[in-house]
N, C-alpha and C positions, 0 to 999 in steps of 0.2 A: 577464410576470412574470419577472425573471431568476432567481429560485430555484425555478422549477417543476421543472425537470430534476433539480436536486439533491435536492428533497423527494422527488420520485417514486423516485430512487435509493436514498434512505435508507429509505423505505417498503418496497420490494423486498427490501433486506437484512433488515428486520424480519421480513417474510412468510416469507422463504427459512428464517431461523433457527427460526421458530415450528413450520413445517413439519418441519425437521429434528428437533426434538424427540420427534417420534413414533417416530423410528428410533433413538434413543438406548439402547434396551434391547436391541438386538441382542448376540448372544454376543460376547466379547472378541475370540475368533480371527477373526470377521467385521470387527470394529472395526479390528484390526491390519492386515488385508490391505487394507481400504478405506483406511486412512490412507497405507499405502505406495503406493496407486494415487494419492491426492491429492497425495502429496508428488513422485511421478515427474511428474505433471502440472504441478505449480507450477515445477518444475526446468524443464520444457519451455517454460513462459510466459516463465521468466526468460532462457532462453537465447535465444529468438526476440528478445525485447526488447533483449538485450545486443549481438546480432548487427547491429542497426541501425545502431551507431555508425559514423561516417565518419572519426574521428579517435580512434584508441585510446589515444593518449597523454592525452588529455582525461580519459578514463574512469580510467585508471591514476593520475593525480595527484588526481583529485578523491577516488578511495576512499583512496589514502594520506593526503592531508591531512585528509579527514574521519575516518579512524581515528585519527590522532594527537590530533584535537580531542575526538573521543568518548571515548578513553580519558583525556584529562585531566579532562573534564568528567563522567565517569563516567555517560554518558547511559543505558546499559543498566541501571545500578542505579536510576536514577530512574524509568525505565519500569517496573521491575519492582516497585517500591515504590507506584507509582500503580496498577498491575494489582492488586497484592496488597491495597491499600486498598479497592479495589472489591469483591476477593474476601473481605474481611474481614466484610462484611455476610451472609456464608453460613456456616453452622454447622461443617461438617467440613473439616479441613486439605486434604483431596483436592479438595473442592470449591472451596476457595479457589484451589488450584494451576490447577484447570480453568478458572475463571473468568478468572484473569490470562493463562493461555496462550492462550484462545480469543480474548480481547479484542486481545491485542497481535498474535498472529499474523493474525487476519482484518483488523486495521486496516492493517497494513502492505501487505497483498495488494491491499486495496480502494483505499488511497490512492495507491499508487506506480504510475505508469504514464502513458502519453500521453494515454489517454482521458479521465482525469480533469481533466487540464489543458486539452486541446482542447475538451472537451463544455462546461465551465464557462465558457471563452470564447466559444464559439458562443452558449450561453445569455445571456450577459451582453451581448454586441455586436450579435448578429442575432435574439435571442429564439428561437432554433433549439434545441430540446431533443432532438433526435433521436439525438445521440452519448450523451448522458447517460441516455436512457430504455434505449438498447441496453446500455450499460454496467451500469445498473440489473438487466435482466434477467440478464446474465452473474453478476453480484455476488449476485444472489437465488439462483440455483441453486448457486453456490459456497458461499454461506452455509448452504444447506440440506445440502449434503455435509459441510461443516466442522464442523456443529453435531451431527451423527452420532457425531463421534469427540471433539471438543474441548469439547461442551457449550454451555451457554447464554451463556456469555461472548461468543461469536460476535456476538450480536445487539446488543451494546454498542457494536460497531465501527460502528454507524450514525452515532452522534454525531461521532467525527473526520471521517468521510466528508462529512456535512452542513457541518461547519464549514470544512473545507479547500475543498470545492469552491465553498460558499457565497460565501466570502471572495473567490475567484478571480473568480466570476461578478459580484460586486458591483463589483470594481475593474476589470473586464474593459476598459471604455471608457478609461479611463485608461491601461491597459497598451497597447491598441491605438493610442492617439495617441502614446504616448512612445516605445514600443519599435519600431524598424523591423522590417517582417515577415521579411526576409532573417535578421535575429539571431533572431527569435523561432522561426522554423524549425528553423533549426540547432541552437538552444539545447534545443528539446524533443526532437530526436534524441539529442543526448548525455545529455540528462536522463533520457529513456527506458532508454537504454543502462545507466547508472550503477543506476537503479532496477532493472533486470532482474538485474544482478549480486546485487543485495541479495535479491532474490526467489529467486534460485538458492540463496544462503545459507539462507532461510527452508526450502525444499524438503529441503537436507541435513540442516537441524536436524530436520525432521518425520521423516526417515528415522532419525535417531538414530546416523548413522554418525560425526557430528562435532558438537561444540558451538561455533558461531560467535557471538560476542556481536555480534548484528545491531544492537541499538541504539547501539553504538559506531561503528556504520558509517553512521548516518543523517546525521550531519553533511555527509558528501559530498554529499547532496541540496542542500545550501546552497553547498558550495564549488565545485561545478560551474559555478555562476553567475559567480563571480568568474574561474575558470579560463578559461571559454569566452569570457568578455567579453575577456581578455587575447589569446586566440587570434583572436577576431573582429577586434578593432581594430588588432592589431600584427602577426599573422602570416599570417593568410588573405588 
């Protein structure tokens, strides 16, 4: 079953989020310190991913082109509207903001990264779900911690995770047949690096030292495909 690992990943996020609800009543000063710890860890994860790049110019051009497209399309506003629509089903304005922030932040953290792609490909091509189950355990624990400070919105991130990884798993055999292994390996490295930079931005936003419009950087995840293709076929 190609979707087994993806489904387990989603279930573990839900379980982690539900467990995290038991710790949402802790005093604000504890929440603030915990959030700072989470933010610093998120930054470390992002930096580790970003340092994997082998061609830094690909990361730079992807982020620049992605930022331009994101600003033109106002992706950040669209994401916030979607998050606010979800939050609108809750009564207070504070709850609405918490739902939106938790959903958007957790979704970006769980979706961006090499494990999501590699794990989904393994599930689809070889029926090996070990990577996604391992990712699910990590995501579940992360969801628990995020929920203590960002609230129940984190649980909704299971939906984009299942959709994203599920689509890759279902298309895995076609991807494996059409895309050369050397290209795929190099592309995943650069995609991971671009995603790492975006995760660093998430961490900085969580620390509230700066406000980066992360949504407007997300098109970089797509432009890196085109830029790496040019590099692979004409430069490398």
